[in-house]
PAFIKE-442918 format. One record per residue (C-alpha): residue in one letter; x, z, y. Coordinates in nm, 3 decimals, padded with zeros to 5 digits. Layout:
N
+---+---------+---------+---------+
: r :      c1 :      c3 :      c2 :
+---+---------+---------+---------+
: a :       X :       Z :       Y :
...
+---+---------+---------+---------+
***
This chain:
424
+---+---------+---------+---------+
: r :      c1 :      c3 :      c2 :
+---+---------+---------+---------+
: m : -00.261 :  01.107 :  02.274 :
: s : -00.192 :  00.761 :  02.467 :
: h :  00.129 :  00.643 :  02.503 :
: s :  00.211 :  00.345 :  02.744 :
: r :  00.470 :  00.108 :  02.597 :
: p :  00.518 : -00.255 :  02.641 :
: e :  00.440 : -00.530 :  02.364 :
: r :  00.719 : -00.721 :  02.245 :
: p :  00.563 : -01.013 :  02.061 :
: a :  00.911 : -01.138 :  01.932 :
: a :  00.949 : -00.801 :  01.765 :
: m :  00.614 : -00.816 :  01.597 :
: i :  00.693 : -01.154 :  01.452 :
: f :  01.036 : -01.042 :  01.339 :
: i :  00.889 : -00.742 :  01.150 :
: l :  00.600 : -00.941 :  00.997 :
: v :  00.826 : -01.209 :  00.862 :
: t :  01.033 : -00.915 :  00.734 :
: l :  00.704 : -00.764 :  00.542 :
: f :  00.599 : -01.100 :  00.447 :
: i :  00.913 : -01.185 :  00.238 :
: d :  00.888 : -00.811 :  00.100 :
: i :  00.529 : -00.848 :  00.000 :
: l :  00.603 : -01.179 : -00.156 :
: g :  00.866 : -01.053 : -00.364 :
: i :  00.656 : -00.738 : -00.474 :
: g :  00.349 : -00.973 : -00.545 :
: i :  00.572 : -01.208 : -00.784 :
: i :  00.634 : -00.937 : -01.037 :
: v :  00.286 : -00.769 : -01.033 :
: p :  00.145 : -01.007 : -01.309 :
: v :  00.461 : -00.984 : -01.528 :
: l :  00.568 : -00.622 : -01.517 :
: p :  00.307 : -00.473 : -01.760 :
: e :  00.375 : -00.773 : -02.001 :
: l :  00.756 : -00.699 : -02.002 :
: v :  00.655 : -00.326 : -02.092 :
: k :  00.434 : -00.461 : -02.399 :
: h :  00.729 : -00.673 : -02.508 :
: f :  00.935 : -00.378 : -02.521 :
: v :  00.691 : -00.174 : -02.701 :
: g :  00.582 : -00.430 : -02.952 :
: g :  00.290 : -00.584 : -02.790 :
: s :  00.039 : -00.277 : -02.819 :
: t : -00.184 : -00.257 : -02.510 :
: t : -00.265 :  00.105 : -02.544 :
: l :  00.104 :  00.220 : -02.577 :
: a :  00.214 : -00.016 : -02.265 :
: g : -00.082 :  00.175 : -02.076 :
: r :  00.122 :  00.499 : -02.114 :
: y :  00.459 :  00.340 : -02.057 :
: v :  00.317 :  00.165 : -01.742 :
: g :  00.166 :  00.488 : -01.616 :
: v :  00.490 :  00.699 : -01.670 :
: i :  00.712 :  00.408 : -01.522 :
: a :  00.474 :  00.370 : -01.199 :
: a :  00.460 :  00.759 : -01.178 :
: s :  00.836 :  00.791 : -01.147 :
: y :  00.869 :  00.515 : -00.886 :
: a :  00.615 :  00.709 : -00.686 :
: l :  00.778 :  01.060 : -00.721 :
: m :  01.117 :  00.908 : -00.589 :
: q :  00.931 :  00.771 : -00.309 :
: f :  00.774 :  01.096 : -00.249 :
: l :  01.098 :  01.269 : -00.247 :
: c :  01.286 :  01.016 : -00.030 :
: a :  01.022 :  00.867 :  00.227 :
: p :  01.040 :  01.170 :  00.488 :
: i :  01.404 :  01.160 :  00.464 :
: l :  01.421 :  00.789 :  00.550 :
: g :  01.153 :  00.830 :  00.827 :
: a :  01.310 :  01.119 :  00.967 :
: l :  01.663 :  00.905 :  00.970 :
: s :  01.460 :  00.637 :  01.137 :
: d :  01.347 :  00.891 :  01.430 :
: r :  01.722 :  00.982 :  01.449 :
: f :  01.911 :  00.659 :  01.431 :
: g :  01.636 :  00.377 :  01.474 :
: r :  01.405 :  00.177 :  01.250 :
: r :  01.644 : -00.128 :  01.200 :
: p :  01.923 :  00.030 :  00.998 :
: i :  01.670 :  00.194 :  00.769 :
: l :  01.493 : -00.127 :  00.707 :
: l :  01.803 : -00.295 :  00.610 :
: v :  01.896 : -00.032 :  00.355 :
: a :  01.566 : -00.043 :  00.206 :
: l :  01.561 : -00.420 :  00.173 :
: f :  01.917 : -00.438 :  00.008 :
: g :  01.813 : -00.155 : -00.241 :
: l :  01.505 : -00.349 : -00.325 :
: g :  01.734 : -00.658 : -00.415 :
: v :  01.938 : -00.451 : -00.623 :
: d :  01.662 : -00.284 : -00.793 :
: y :  01.482 : -00.645 : -00.902 :
: l :  01.816 : -00.738 : -01.044 :
: i :  01.845 : -00.414 : -01.282 :
: q :  01.479 : -00.486 : -01.368 :
: g :  01.555 : -00.880 : -01.456 :
: l :  01.855 : -00.755 : -01.669 :
: a :  01.690 : -00.453 : -01.822 :
: p :  01.781 : -00.485 : -02.193 :
: t :  01.556 : -00.176 : -02.271 :
: i :  01.283 :  00.014 : -02.126 :
: g :  01.498 :  00.291 : -02.028 :
: w :  01.699 :  00.035 : -01.788 :
: l :  01.343 : -00.076 : -01.655 :
: f :  01.279 :  00.307 : -01.578 :
: v :  01.611 :  00.325 : -01.387 :
: g :  01.519 :  00.013 : -01.200 :
: r :  01.174 :  00.168 : -01.093 :
: l :  01.375 :  00.489 : -00.968 :
: v :  01.616 :  00.290 : -00.750 :
: a :  01.291 :  00.102 : -00.598 :
: g :  01.136 :  00.456 : -00.518 :
: v :  01.441 :  00.581 : -00.337 :
: m :  01.446 :  00.237 : -00.120 :
: g :  01.061 :  00.235 : -00.084 :
: a :  01.079 :  00.317 :  00.288 :
: s :  01.043 : -00.032 :  00.448 :
: f :  00.669 : -00.015 :  00.462 :
: t :  00.684 :  00.334 :  00.653 :
: t :  00.949 :  00.239 :  00.870 :
: a :  00.772 : -00.081 :  00.950 :
: n :  00.452 :  00.105 :  01.046 :
: a :  00.647 :  00.337 :  01.294 :
: y :  00.825 :  00.009 :  01.422 :
: i :  00.490 : -00.145 :  01.509 :
: a :  00.387 :  00.160 :  01.673 :
: d :  00.710 :  00.149 :  01.881 :
: v :  00.637 : -00.212 :  02.013 :
: s :  00.273 : -00.175 :  02.040 :
: k :  00.041 : -00.126 :  02.366 :
: p : -00.244 :  00.135 :  02.260 :
: e : -00.528 : -00.138 :  02.301 :
: d : -00.343 : -00.358 :  02.057 :
: r : -00.272 : -00.104 :  01.765 :
: a : -00.569 : -00.183 :  01.542 :
: r : -00.478 : -00.548 :  01.573 :
: n : -00.134 : -00.523 :  01.498 :
: y : -00.201 : -00.305 :  01.223 :
: g : -00.456 : -00.590 :  01.130 :
: l : -00.169 : -00.846 :  01.114 :
: i :  00.005 : -00.628 :  00.849 :
: g : -00.300 : -00.668 :  00.628 :
: v : -00.269 : -01.054 :  00.702 :
: v :  00.092 : -01.031 :  00.573 :
: f :  00.003 : -00.832 :  00.280 :
: g : -00.270 : -01.087 :  00.193 :
: l : -00.049 : -01.386 :  00.227 :
: g :  00.206 : -01.208 :  00.033 :
: f : -00.051 : -01.165 : -00.256 :
: i : -00.192 : -01.507 : -00.212 :
: f :  00.141 : -01.673 : -00.299 :
: g :  00.351 : -01.373 : -00.481 :
: p :  00.114 : -01.330 : -00.797 :
: a :  00.029 : -01.684 : -00.828 :
: l :  00.403 : -01.768 : -00.820 :
: g :  00.485 : -01.505 : -01.060 :
: g :  00.224 : -01.593 : -01.295 :
: l :  00.349 : -01.959 : -01.300 :
: l :  00.727 : -01.833 : -01.335 :
: g :  00.624 : -01.584 : -01.599 :
: g :  00.483 : -01.870 : -01.799 :
: i :  00.830 : -02.021 : -01.787 :
: h :  01.022 : -01.704 : -01.877 :
: l :  00.921 : -01.333 : -01.852 :
: r :  01.204 : -01.229 : -01.641 :
: l :  01.227 : -01.497 : -01.395 :
: p :  01.018 : -01.370 : -01.148 :
: f :  01.260 : -01.032 : -01.120 :
: f :  01.534 : -01.286 : -01.004 :
: v :  01.321 : -01.459 : -00.770 :
: s :  01.223 : -01.144 : -00.630 :
: a :  01.577 : -01.023 : -00.600 :
: a :  01.668 : -01.331 : -00.407 :
: l :  01.388 : -01.314 : -00.173 :
: a :  01.465 : -00.954 : -00.109 :
: l :  01.865 : -01.028 : -00.053 :
: v :  01.754 : -01.307 :  00.183 :
: n :  01.512 : -01.077 :  00.397 :
: w :  01.801 : -00.831 :  00.425 :
: m :  02.013 : -01.104 :  00.547 :
: y :  01.743 : -01.213 :  00.797 :
: g :  01.700 : -00.877 :  00.904 :
: f :  02.078 : -00.804 :  00.977 :
: f :  02.104 : -01.125 :  01.184 :
: i :  01.781 : -01.126 :  01.374 :
: l :  01.561 : -00.818 :  01.380 :
: p :  01.629 : -00.620 :  01.697 :
: e :  01.593 : -00.236 :  01.705 :
: s :  01.238 : -00.107 :  01.842 :
: l :  01.329 :  00.269 :  01.916 :
: p :  01.516 :  00.324 :  02.229 :
: a :  01.788 :  00.589 :  02.233 :
: e :  01.598 :  00.811 :  02.470 :
: h :  01.288 :  00.831 :  02.231 :
: r :  01.505 :  00.937 :  01.940 :
: s :  01.484 :  01.288 :  01.794 :
: a :  01.766 :  01.498 :  01.620 :
: f :  01.772 :  01.503 :  01.221 :
: s :  01.652 :  01.812 :  01.058 :
: w :  01.590 :  01.887 :  00.677 :
: g :  01.275 :  02.050 :  00.801 :
: k :  01.144 :  01.727 :  00.888 :
: a :  01.288 :  01.561 :  00.579 :
: n :  01.147 :  01.797 :  00.352 :
: p :  00.827 :  01.623 :  00.192 :
: w :  00.635 :  01.924 :  00.176 :
: g :  00.750 :  02.057 :  00.518 :
: s :  00.666 :  01.699 :  00.652 :
: i :  00.328 :  01.707 :  00.515 :
: r :  00.259 :  02.057 :  00.676 :
: n :  00.372 :  01.944 :  00.998 :
: l :  00.065 :  01.694 :  01.017 :
: k : -00.129 :  02.017 :  01.102 :
: a :  00.021 :  01.961 :  01.451 :
: y : -00.212 :  01.666 :  01.487 :
: p : -00.558 :  01.793 :  01.363 :
: l : -00.720 :  01.452 :  01.367 :
: v : -00.424 :  01.320 :  01.163 :
: a : -00.433 :  01.600 :  00.928 :
: g : -00.804 :  01.544 :  00.863 :
: l : -00.762 :  01.185 :  00.815 :
: a : -00.441 :  01.277 :  00.559 :
: v : -00.717 :  01.442 :  00.349 :
: s : -00.935 :  01.145 :  00.313 :
: f : -00.626 :  00.927 :  00.285 :
: v : -00.556 :  01.131 : -00.065 :
: f : -00.872 :  01.005 : -00.229 :
: i : -00.848 :  00.659 : -00.083 :
: a : -00.476 :  00.615 : -00.202 :
: l : -00.551 :  00.783 : -00.548 :
: a : -00.834 :  00.527 : -00.613 :
: q : -00.629 :  00.214 : -00.473 :
: r : -00.323 :  00.305 : -00.672 :
: g : -00.535 :  00.360 : -00.968 :
: l : -00.672 :  00.014 : -00.914 :
: e : -00.332 : -00.157 : -00.894 :
: n : -00.196 :  00.012 : -01.183 :
: v : -00.459 : -00.056 : -01.427 :
: w : -00.580 : -00.416 : -01.318 :
: v : -00.359 : -00.632 : -01.521 :
: l : -00.389 : -00.433 : -01.847 :
: y : -00.783 : -00.383 : -01.799 :
: t : -00.849 : -00.776 : -01.726 :
: g : -00.610 : -00.860 : -02.010 :
: y : -00.815 : -00.633 : -02.249 :
: r : -01.141 : -00.664 : -02.123 :
: f : -01.156 : -01.054 : -02.036 :
: g : -00.831 : -01.192 : -02.203 :
: w : -00.685 : -01.294 : -01.893 :
: d : -00.313 : -01.362 : -01.910 :
: e : -00.025 : -01.377 : -01.683 :
: r : -00.146 : -01.700 : -01.495 :
: a : -00.507 : -01.592 : -01.491 :
: n : -00.408 : -01.249 : -01.338 :
: g : -00.184 : -01.427 : -01.074 :
: l : -00.440 : -01.648 : -00.976 :
: t : -00.688 : -01.383 : -00.954 :
: l : -00.443 : -01.170 : -00.722 :
: a : -00.390 : -01.450 : -00.507 :
: l : -00.762 : -01.462 : -00.432 :
: v : -00.748 : -01.098 : -00.347 :
: g : -00.456 : -01.196 : -00.101 :
: v : -00.686 : -01.479 :  00.045 :
: m : -00.953 : -01.248 :  00.087 :
: a : -00.723 : -00.978 :  00.251 :
: a : -00.588 : -01.240 :  00.498 :
: l : -00.924 : -01.364 :  00.591 :
: v : -01.046 : -01.005 :  00.650 :
: q : -00.752 : -00.853 :  00.803 :
: g : -00.688 : -01.172 :  01.035 :
: g : -01.024 : -01.268 :  01.125 :
: l : -01.261 : -00.978 :  01.093 :
: v : -01.071 : -00.677 :  01.190 :
: r : -01.037 : -00.708 :  01.574 :
: p : -01.409 : -00.843 :  01.643 :
: a : -01.550 : -00.538 :  01.405 :
: i : -01.331 : -00.294 :  01.577 :
: a : -01.419 : -00.413 :  01.915 :
: r : -01.812 : -00.415 :  01.824 :
: f : -01.844 : -00.086 :  01.622 :
: g : -01.518 :  00.117 :  01.709 :
: e : -01.248 :  00.257 :  01.469 :
: r : -01.447 :  00.520 :  01.333 :
: r : -01.772 :  00.339 :  01.228 :
: c : -01.521 :  00.054 :  01.086 :
: v : -01.354 :  00.308 :  00.861 :
: v : -01.705 :  00.438 :  00.736 :
: l : -01.848 :  00.079 :  00.683 :
: g : -01.526 : -00.022 :  00.489 :
: l : -01.537 :  00.301 :  00.258 :
: g : -01.883 :  00.244 :  00.175 :
: v : -01.810 : -00.092 :  00.070 :
: s : -01.506 :  00.026 : -00.117 :
: v : -01.753 :  00.254 : -00.323 :
: l : -01.950 : -00.029 : -00.444 :
: a : -01.672 : -00.243 : -00.528 :
: f : -01.505 :  00.008 : -00.781 :
: l : -01.841 :  00.073 : -00.927 :
: g : -01.878 : -00.304 : -01.000 :
: y : -01.531 : -00.334 : -01.119 :
: g : -01.626 : -00.055 : -01.361 :
: l : -01.940 : -00.209 : -01.456 :
: a : -01.859 : -00.582 : -01.489 :
: t : -01.925 : -00.753 : -01.828 :
: r : -01.797 : -01.110 : -01.737 :
: g : -01.469 : -01.230 : -01.582 :
: w : -01.672 : -01.436 : -01.318 :
: m : -01.809 : -01.102 : -01.165 :
: m : -01.480 : -00.960 : -01.091 :
: l : -01.398 : -01.269 : -00.883 :
: a : -01.743 : -01.202 : -00.701 :
: i : -01.670 : -00.831 : -00.638 :
: i : -01.304 : -00.942 : -00.511 :
: v : -01.491 : -01.142 : -00.226 :
: g : -01.727 : -00.882 : -00.153 :
: g : -01.513 : -00.599 : -00.195 :
: s : -01.269 : -00.727 :  00.060 :
: l : -01.487 : -00.632 :  00.348 :
: g : -01.391 : -00.279 :  00.290 :
: g : -01.045 : -00.400 :  00.440 :
: v : -01.146 : -00.324 :  00.783 :
: a : -01.097 :  00.051 :  00.721 :
: g : -00.714 :  00.044 :  00.668 :
: p : -00.617 : -00.083 :  00.998 :
: a : -00.868 :  00.123 :  01.196 :
: i : -00.720 :  00.455 :  01.022 :
: q : -00.359 :  00.345 :  01.097 :
: s : -00.462 :  00.295 :  01.469 :
: l : -00.634 :  00.652 :  01.479 :
: v : -00.307 :  00.797 :  01.330 :
: a : -00.063 :  00.612 :  01.555 :
: g : -00.264 :  00.694 :  01.882 :
: a : -00.277 :  01.045 :  01.787 :
: v :  00.123 :  01.063 :  01.757 :
: g :  00.435 :  01.032 :  02.022 :
: p :  00.662 :  00.761 :  01.983 :
: s :  00.941 :  00.996 :  01.911 :
: d :  00.763 :  01.141 :  01.588 :
: q :  00.604 :  00.815 :  01.457 :
: g :  00.875 :  00.816 :  01.161 :
: k :  00.816 :  01.166 :  01.090 :
: v :  00.468 :  01.111 :  01.078 :
: q :  00.476 :  00.791 :  00.903 :
: g :  00.690 :  00.943 :  00.657 :
: a :  00.484 :  01.227 :  00.569 :
: l :  00.194 :  00.972 :  00.520 :
: t :  00.400 :  00.776 :  00.287 :
: s :  00.500 :  01.086 :  00.107 :
: l :  00.123 :  01.164 :  00.047 :
: m :  00.071 :  00.790 : -00.075 :
: s :  00.368 :  00.861 : -00.304 :
: l :  00.237 :  01.165 : -00.443 :
: t : -00.093 :  01.006 : -00.520 :
: s :  00.101 :  00.729 : -00.675 :
: v :  00.252 :  00.985 : -00.896 :
: v : -00.078 :  01.112 : -01.016 :
: a : -00.276 :  00.773 : -01.014 :
: p : -00.097 :  00.589 : -01.299 :
: l : -00.082 :  00.913 : -01.535 :
: v : -00.446 :  00.959 : -01.462 :
: f : -00.594 :  00.627 : -01.445 :
: t : -00.358 :  00.411 : -01.678 :
: a : -00.165 :  00.669 : -01.921 :
: g : -00.492 :  00.887 : -01.924 :
: l : -00.830 :  00.701 : -01.877 :
: f : -00.748 :  00.343 : -01.966 :
: s : -00.560 :  00.445 : -02.284 :
: y : -00.778 :  00.694 : -02.406 :
: f : -01.105 :  00.489 : -02.362 :
: t : -00.946 :  00.172 : -02.529 :
: s : -00.818 :  00.383 : -02.824 :
: e : -00.974 :  00.484 : -03.161 :
: r : -00.968 :  00.840 : -03.079 :
: a : -01.217 :  00.799 : -02.750 :
: a : -01.576 :  00.960 : -02.800 :
: f : -01.716 :  00.607 : -02.665 :
: h : -01.570 :  00.277 : -02.548 :
: l : -01.547 :  00.267 : -02.160 :
: p : -01.225 :  00.050 : -02.047 :
: g : -01.408 :  00.056 : -01.699 :
: a : -01.363 :  00.422 : -01.670 :
: p : -01.063 :  00.416 : -01.411 :
: f : -01.265 :  00.213 : -01.182 :
: l : -01.570 :  00.449 : -01.191 :
: l : -01.337 :  00.733 : -01.114 :
: g : -01.215 :  00.523 : -00.804 :
: s : -01.561 :  00.481 : -00.688 :
: l : -01.630 :  00.884 : -00.693 :
: l : -01.299 :  00.911 : -00.503 :
: c : -01.368 :  00.657 : -00.244 :
: l : -01.744 :  00.857 : -00.203 :
: a : -01.547 :  01.182 : -00.148 :
: a : -01.328 :  01.025 :  00.098 :
: l : -01.615 :  00.916 :  00.284 :
: a : -01.773 :  01.244 :  00.274 :
: v : -01.471 :  01.403 :  00.405 :
: l : -01.451 :  01.145 :  00.685 :
: l : -01.800 :  01.187 :  00.789 :
: r : -01.751 :  01.559 :  00.832 :
: l : -01.408 :  01.525 :  01.019 :
: f : -01.569 :  01.290 :  01.277 :
: q : -01.861 :  01.526 :  01.326 :
: r : -01.633 :  01.817 :  01.390 :
: m : -01.396 :  01.600 :  01.613 :
: p : -01.590 :  01.366 :  01.838 :
: p : -01.382 :  01.071 :  02.005 :
: v : -01.200 :  01.122 :  02.305 :
: g : -01.150 :  00.847 :  02.572 :
: a : -01.175 :  00.472 :  02.522 :
: s : -01.022 :  00.424 :  02.174 :
: q : -01.378 :  00.481 :  02.010 :
: p : -01.670 :  00.358 :  02.208 :
: s : -02.016 :  00.573 :  02.189 :
: e : -02.193 :  00.241 :  02.212 :
: p : -02.094 : -00.094 :  02.041 :
: t : -01.925 : -00.260 :  02.308 :
: a : -01.682 : -00.567 :  02.348 :
: g : -01.325 : -00.492 :  02.377 :
: s : -01.278 : -00.177 :  02.188 :
: q : -01.045 : -00.111 :  01.902 :
: s : -00.510 :  00.054 :  00.510 :
: l : -00.374 :  00.262 :  00.517 :
+---+---------+---------+---------+
***
């Protein structure tokens, strides 16, 4: 499905700046959140793994319940007000976490963040609003660049700030989120014209109902199945990374911050420099398949690595898997009309959130805590990454079958590699 709409470069710049500040704030707390949990539970890595898993799952559960509501509201009232509410809520969340006197208050803070976690969903719909069909993949690739830049500077800064005081990164993130809210309030334009808005209904806003509604778009529904496996693997990696590297290689907040900054550098290079020529050369579908193949090997490498330098080498090579995300997002956006972008993006965010409920419990509270404990049948701290590799392999198998059943239509996927064609 193709929709002619003029691209608005100024609007793209505004939303990318908004996302960068947002990601920077999130990246700052990544190296220190597990350490703060460890502080609350007396320094036990195994016990911290259980609590980190439950806290991450609670955040994701709230996002699962609330993302379709906010997505449907953005289809009704526009993207701008929803983004502003989400950004202000994130600022409040960071303050709650920074001031948390107990792990219970930290839990409350993550619940608030889950409710307000629609900014990425609405941003995806915003970009679909302002992009020409031929530029969608490039623009979603720019989101990857922004994520990469945010995770270059965010974790590195968080590691340095955490070395000064464990709670300082939360207050810096709160300041960034509130500055971002002010920026959006005064600068960010609306992207959804009144004539393209649709009525709000609780049927759209129901998370299960919104997921069922994906059946109206067969290609999107098929992509969503593989998306579940991909998201499970990625969310598992994100939740277990700091605990795993600290346990396996003795990395502290600073080492993890700098390592995650390397992840950001590689993501920015791939998303900014490789996505567009790769999709032009191979097409969206081939890029999805190639990217997932790389991810299968990268997860396997993380799980079997015996030295810290191996993790760094895998980060560099595994970053090539990043070409898959913008290609998938472009396929989704191209199959959906402008009045339903928020609804569909909300449904996909609900799926991501649902996997984010399951992944911390399985990967961190389950596999990592079990295979690093004395009751384990054998010692295997890399077990979460091995499961991630299997999930990526399952996603690849599902996509290959989907693409075989639904051949490409039109110019969005060339039958032969040509110039000029087109993470979740």
